[in-house]
N, C-alpha and C positions, 0 to 999 in steps of 0.2 A: 881707528887704530888705537886710540886712547883706551877704549873699552877692552880691547884685546890685551893691552899691557896690564891693566888692572886685573883681568882674569888670570893672566900668567902669574902675577905676583901672588894672588890668592891661592892658586894651585901649588905654587912653590911652598907657601907657608903651610898648607895642609899636608903636603908631602913631608915637610920637615917635622911637623908634629907627629905624624904617623911613624916616622923613623925613630924619633926620640922615644915614643911610646913603646915600640918594639924593643928598642935597646933597654928600656927600663924594665920590661917584662923579663928579658933575658938576664 
């Protein structure tokens, strides 16, 4: 369960970076 939590946090961070990058491009 701990590994899944860490994976979820990593995915959220990556998604956040992608969204910020897209907003920056726009």
